[in-house]
C-alpha positions in Angstrom: 79.1 -12.7 31.8 77.4 -9.2 32.2 79.7 -7.6 29.6 79.0 -10.3 27.1 75.3 -10.0 27.7 75.3 -6.3 27.1 77.2 -6.9 23.8 74.6 -9.4 22.7 71.8 -7.0 23.5 73.4 -4.3 21.4 74.0 -6.6 18.4 70.9 -8.6 17.9 67.1 -8.7 18.7 65.0 -11.7 18.4 61.3 -12.7 18.3 59.5 -15.5 20.2 56.8 -17.5 18.4 54.2 -19.6 20.3 51.0 -21.3 19.3 48.2 -22.1 21.7 44.8 -23.8 21.3 41.9 -24.5 23.6 43.2 -27.6 25.3 46.2 -25.8 26.8 46.4 -25.7 30.6 46.2 -22.0 31.8 48.8 -22.4 34.6 51.3 -24.2 32.3 50.6 -21.6 29.6 51.4 -18.8 32.0 54.6 -20.5 33.2 55.7 -21.1 29.6 55.3 -17.4 28.7 56.9 -16.3 31.9 60.0 -18.4 31.2 60.5 -16.6 27.9 59.8 -13.1 29.1 62.1 -13.4 32.0 65.1 -14.7 30.0 68.5 -13.3 30.9 68.4 -11.9 27.4 64.7 -10.9 27.0 63.0 -11.1 23.6 62.3 -7.9 21.6 58.9 -9.4 20.5 56.5 -12.2 21.5 54.2 -13.4 18.7 51.4 -15.6 19.9 48.9 -17.3 17.5 45.7 -18.5 19.0 44.5 -21.5 16.9 40.7 -21.0 17.1 38.7 -19.9 20.1 40.7 -20.7 23.3 38.3 -19.8 26.2 38.4 -17.2 29.0 41.0 -18.8 31.3 43.6 -18.7 28.5 42.5 -15.3 27.4 43.0 -14.0 31.0 46.6 -15.2 30.8 47.1 -13.3 27.5 45.6 -10.1 28.9 48.0 -10.3 31.8 51.1 -10.3 29.5 49.6 -7.7 27.1 49.4 -5.4 30.0 52.9 -6.2 31.3 54.5 -6.0 27.8 52.3 -3.8 25.6 55.2 -3.0 23.2 56.3 -6.7 22.8 53.2 -8.8 22.8 51.6 -9.4 19.4 48.5 -11.6 19.6 47.0 -13.1 16.4 43.6 -14.8 16.8 42.5 -17.3 14.1 38.7 -17.5 13.9 38.6 -21.3 13.3 41.2 -23.9 14.2 43.6 -24.5 11.3 46.4 -26.6 12.7 50.0 -26.2 13.6 51.6 -25.8 10.2 49.4 -22.8 9.0 49.6 -21.2 12.4 53.3 -21.5 12.6 53.6 -19.9 9.1 51.4 -17.0 10.3 53.6 -16.5 13.3 56.8 -16.6 11.2 55.4 -14.0 8.8 54.4 -11.8 11.7 57.8 -11.8 13.4 59.7 -8.6 12.9 63.2 -9.9 13.7 65.4 -12.2 11.7 66.0 -14.6 14.6 62.9 -16.4 15.7 62.8 -18.6 18.8 60.2 -21.3 19.1 58.4 -22.1 22.3 55.5 -24.5 23.2 52.6 -23.4 25.4 53.2 -25.9 28.1 57.0 -26.1 28.5 59.6 -24.2 30.5 62.7 -22.6 29.0 65.8 -22.4 31.3 66.6 -18.8 32.1 69.6 -18.4 29.8 68.3 -20.4 26.9 68.0 -17.5 24.5 71.3 -15.9 25.6 73.1 -19.1 24.7 71.4 -19.5 21.4 71.8 -15.9 20.3 75.5 -16.1 21.2 75.9 -19.0 18.7 74.4 -17.0 15.9 76.8 -14.1 16.7 79.8 -16.5 16.9 78.9 -18.0 13.5 76.9 -15.8 11.1 76.4 -18.8 8.7 74.3 -20.7 11.3 70.6 -20.9 10.4 69.2 -23.3 13.1 70.3 -23.6 16.7 68.9 -26.0 19.3 69.9 -28.0 22.3 68.9 -30.8 24.7 65.6 -31.2 26.5 64.4 -32.9 29.7 61.0 -34.5 29.5 59.2 -34.7 32.9 55.8 -35.8 34.2 53.7 -34.0 36.7 55.4 -31.3 38.7 58.9 -32.9 38.9 60.5 -30.5 36.4 64.0 -30.9 37.9 64.2 -34.5 36.9 63.0 -36.7 34.0 64.4 -38.1 30.8 67.1 -36.4 28.8 67.0 -36.3 25.0 70.3 -35.5 23.5 70.9 -34.7 19.9 74.0 -34.4 17.7 75.9 -31.2 18.0 77.7 -30.3 14.8 76.3 -29.9 11.3 77.7 -33.0 9.6 76.4 -35.1 12.5 73.0 -33.5 12.2 72.8 -34.3 8.5 73.5 -38.0 9.0 71.2 -38.2 12.0 68.3 -36.4 10.2 68.0 -39.3 7.7 66.2 -41.3 10.5 65.4 -39.0 13.4 64.6 -35.3 13.9 68.0 -33.7 14.4 66.7 -30.9 16.7 64.5 -30.9 19.7 61.8 -28.8 18.2 60.9 -26.9 21.3 64.5 -25.6 21.6 64.9 -24.3 18.1 65.9 -20.8 17.2 66.2 -20.1 13.5 66.6 -17.5 10.8 63.1 -16.5 9.7 64.0 -15.8 6.1 65.7 -19.2 5.7 62.6 -20.9 6.9 60.3 -18.9 4.7 62.6 -19.3 1.7 61.8 -23.1 1.6 58.1 -22.6 2.0 57.8 -22.6 5.8 55.8 -25.3 7.6 53.6 -27.6 5.6 50.1 -28.5 6.9 50.6 -32.1 8.2 48.9 -34.2 10.9 52.3 -34.8 12.5 56.0 -34.2 11.6 55.7 -30.7 10.1 58.7 -29.5 12.2 61.0 -32.5 11.2 59.9 -32.1 7.5 60.7 -28.4 7.4 64.1 -28.6 9.2 65.1 -31.3 6.7 64.0 -29.1 3.8 66.1 -26.3 5.2 69.1 -28.7 5.5 68.6 -30.0 2.0 68.6 -26.4 0.7 71.9 -25.6 2.4 70.9 -24.4 5.9 73.6 -24.9 8.6 72.6 -26.3 12.0 74.1 -26.8 15.4 72.9 -28.0 18.8 74.2 -26.7 22.2 75.2 -29.5 24.6 73.0 -28.1 27.4 69.4 -28.5 28.5 67.5 -25.5 27.1 63.9 -26.5 27.7 62.1 -28.7 30.2 59.1 -30.4 28.5 56.0 -31.8 30.0 54.8 -35.2 28.8 51.8 -37.2 29.8 49.8 -40.3 28.8 48.3 -38.4 25.9 51.7 -37.8 24.4 52.3 -41.6 24.2 48.7 -42.3 23.1 49.1 -40.0 20.1 52.0 -42.1 18.9 49.4 -45.0 18.5 47.1 -43.0 16.3 47.1 -43.9 12.6 46.9 -40.2 11.6 50.1 -39.6 13.5 51.8 -42.7 12.1 50.7 -42.2 8.4 51.8 -38.6 8.5 55.3 -39.5 9.7 55.6 -42.3 7.1 54.6 -39.8 4.4 57.3 -37.3 5.6 59.9 -40.1 5.4 58.7 -41.1 1.9 59.1 -37.5 0.7 62.6 -37.3 2.2 63.5 -40.5 0.4 62.1 -39.2 -2.9 64.2 -36.1 -2.6 67.3 -38.2 -2.2 67.9 -37.1 1.4 67.5 -40.5 2.9 67.9 -44.0 1.6 65.2 -46.6 1.0 66.6 -48.6 4.0 66.2 -45.4 6.2 62.6 -45.1 5.0 61.9 -48.8 5.6 63.5 -49.0 9.0 61.8 -45.9 10.4 58.4 -46.6 8.9 58.4 -50.1 10.4 59.3 -48.6 13.8 56.4 -46.1 13.6 54.0 -48.9 12.8 55.4 -51.0 15.6 55.0 -48.2 18.1 51.4 -47.7 16.9 50.6 -51.4 17.4 52.4 -52.1 20.7 50.9 -51.2 24.1 51.5 -47.7 25.5 53.4 -49.2 28.5 55.9 -50.7 26.1 56.4 -47.4 24.3 57.1 -45.7 27.6 59.6 -48.4 28.5 61.3 -48.1 25.1 61.7 -44.4 25.4 63.0 -44.4 29.0 65.4 -47.3 28.5 66.7 -46.9 25.0 65.8 -43.5 23.4 66.4 -41.2 26.5 68.8 -41.0 29.4 67.9 -40.5 33.1 68.3 -36.8 33.9 68.9 -35.0 37.1 68.6 -31.5 38.4 72.1 -30.5 37.4 71.9 -31.5 33.7 71.7 -28.0 32.3 74.6 -26.6 34.3 
């Protein structure tokens, strides 16, 4: 693998983009950054956007990595919180490389995530979006949890995207210019990632998922509680309506998924957790990403 790795290093450089706001946990934030900076194929650049004031504990983590990687770390501080979409667009515009890898401020990328994704771009120059599987875990049990698989090939992704997000957002690596060409991320309460990826697919972008776990994602009670908020639900319904109006999905697709969002909003959180664990995810184990 070492010869292949050296070939990848010579052929392509990539940027990492991450957003952080004041509610992030400093220890998890540190672990998330570390998991990217210690990749088997390290990034050429790390663009971090702070969405409003974030507080001293998080700033201390940032200073640590600015000192460790002064040539790679690019920190952008937004004076007032503006939300995910505008911050993501700012990050995209700041990235100096064509390939941009997304990363959340509380998750853990597996060590060879970026090496695997960059290899896919090199193998197929027509690819615009590459993702993979995730494992969702609670507490400190990052080796186990629930596995979210997604379709692998482009034609499958197109069909799947009519009703569900075809990429695990936190695993996505994409071509920067392709994303900006369709307007980047819109400012939405929820679903801005799903909406933009669908816009990219509608405009001819080619996608693929790798059948391996690339990121281990933390989930907690707040994640399930957010699905019961009307702002969350109405935003997702609006995204689905826009996809229907563009002819990407059918009215039945819109109706089925809108009803499902409303049902999840109205039903108890315990039922939502049961639904995800029994029907929308698979039980994972420590060897899933091997």
